[in-house]
N, C-alpha and C positions, 0 to 999 in steps of 0.2 A: 413653609410648612415644616414642622418638626415631627419626626417619627421616633417613638420611644421603643427601643428594641430590648430594653433591660429585662422584660418579662417574656420575650419570645423564646420559643424552644429552639435549641441548636439544630442546624440542618442535619439531615440523615447522612449526608456525604459532604466532603469538602473539595471544591473544585481544584485547588492547588495541589491536592494530594492524589487525585485520580491519575493513574498511570505513572506515578513517581517511581524512582528506582527501588523503592521499598516494596512495590507490588510484584507479583509473580510474572515472569516472562516465560512463554512457552514457544515451542517450535510448532508452527501452524502446518496444516495439511499441504500448503503450497511451498513448504520448506523455507519459510522466513521466520525470524525471531519476532514474536508478537507480544505486546503488553496492552491489554484492554485499558481504555481510558474512560469510555462512557458506554453504557448499554444496560439492558435489563439485568438486574442483580447488582449493579454497581451504583446506579443513581436513578433507578426507576424510569429510564428512557423507554418510550414505547414505539418510536418509529425512527430511531437513530442510534448508531453506535459509532465508536471511534477507538482507535488503538495506535500505539507507537510501533513502528516496524524497523527492524535492523537487518542489514544484509552485509555479511563480511566481504572483504575483497575477494574477487574471483567467483563469488556465489551467484546463483540465479534461482528464481522461483520455478516451480513446476508449472507448465502451462495449465491454466484453469479458467473458470468463469464463476460468476456469482449471479443470482437471480436479480439482485438489486444494483442500482447505480452506485458507483464508488467515486470518491474524490481523494486524490493523494497529494499531499503537500510535502515537497522535498525539503528536508532540513540541512542535510550534509551529504557530500559525495556526489558522484555522477553515475547515472543509470540510464539504460535504454528501456523503454516500455514498448513491447511488441503487441500488436493488436490484430485480431481477425474477427469478422462479423459472426453472429450466431450461426452455427452449422458450417462455418468456414473450414477449409482443409489446409490452408497455408496462411502465413502472416501477410496482411495486406497494408499495414501501416506501422511506422515506428517513430518514436520521438526520443531524443537524447535530452535528459533533464539534469539540472543542477540545483543548488540551494535556492530556495524561494520560488521555484517553478511549481505549477499546479497542473495535475493531470486529471481529466475527467474520463471515467471508463463507464460507458452505458451498461446497464444490466444485460446479461446474456453474452456480452462480447468476450471472446477468448483473449486472455492477456498473459504476459510473462514479463517480469522485471529482471533485468540483468545488470549486475554491478559492473561498471566499465573500468573503474579506476583501482588504484592501489590502497584506497581507504574505505572504511565502512560507510555504507549508505544508510542514512536514517531518514524516516519520513513519518508523517501522521496520516492515517487512512481513516476516512469518514464514510459511513455506509448508511443506507436506508434500512438495513437489517437491524432489528432491535437487539440481537445478541451478536456481539462482535465476532466476525469470522465464521459464523455458523453455516453460511450458505456456500462454502467453497465446494466446487465440483472439479476435482482433479482430472486432467487430461494428459497423463504421462506419455501416451502413445501419439500425441498430436505431432504431425509431421512438419517440423519447423525448418527442415533443411539445414540445421545447425547455424541458423542466422545469428544466434548469440555469439558463437565463436568468431564469426566474420566481423560482427560489430565491434567486439573487443579488440581484434587485430587492427581494424580501421581506426578506432579511437586512439589506441596506443601509438599508431603511426601518424596521428594528426590528420587523417583523411576525413574525419567527421567531427563536427562540433555540436553545440546546442541547437535544438530545433527539430523540426520534422524531417524525416528521411524518406526518400523513395525506396521502395522494395521491389 
């Protein structure tokens, strides 16, 4: 079967340009550098959005949650993702991730990403929110017992590696 596309109208958006370096990058409410890739207003997405996330060495996100599920695909660097269930008061789980790892964060779960290494962490974040990063609920007073600093020290000393960690 042959499809004649010579008379088709061009698409409203181009996939290979969405989220390119030419698009605007903003600091999100969870204190990460974000560049939307897909979502309402970019490509008419109605139940999905995605964005590129950057976190400089030594940085960490503010503890927060989203109403919707999130999937994060790590592209570069090493980070810890700290998790607490909805309504939780302390971190209950952690995972150290590196390039090509995928992290699923259920809607409502409190989480915080922590850059563990001396290089920038980069990831793609995919959400069921139709407007990328609209549903961030910051929790700057969440009592994390400074787990981020302890994880950084353990990672730098070689005491923790990739995978789930007991807390």
